[in-house]
C-alpha angles and dihedrals in degrees: 000000000000115000132212086249092057092049090047094049093047091050095044099248138096134273093239090055091051089049090052090052092049090049094049096247096113140028121208125237117255089257093053092042089057092050092046090050091050095052095041101043091241135113124267090235090065090060093044101043108011122110118244088254092052092049093048091048091051090050096049093091091046092052089051089053095248097121136055098347090165090065089067100034091059095040088246094267108189124216125209112286096031096111095270 
């Protein structure tokens, strides 16, 4: 199971910020939305315009380990030019 903390670390943010997004209290910047999309196998638009329920539904496979496992196994190290 992938945790909010793992997603946050892989995207370069914090677990409380991810929690605020998932609870509808915050919206990420375009830059962060791109990183979140990259590490969660989703689209940036989901993070920018999706409802909390839509975002949670899209992440359900990720949290079960069915999507992008390599993003977490490698620590999601970004290289220059990857939207960081």
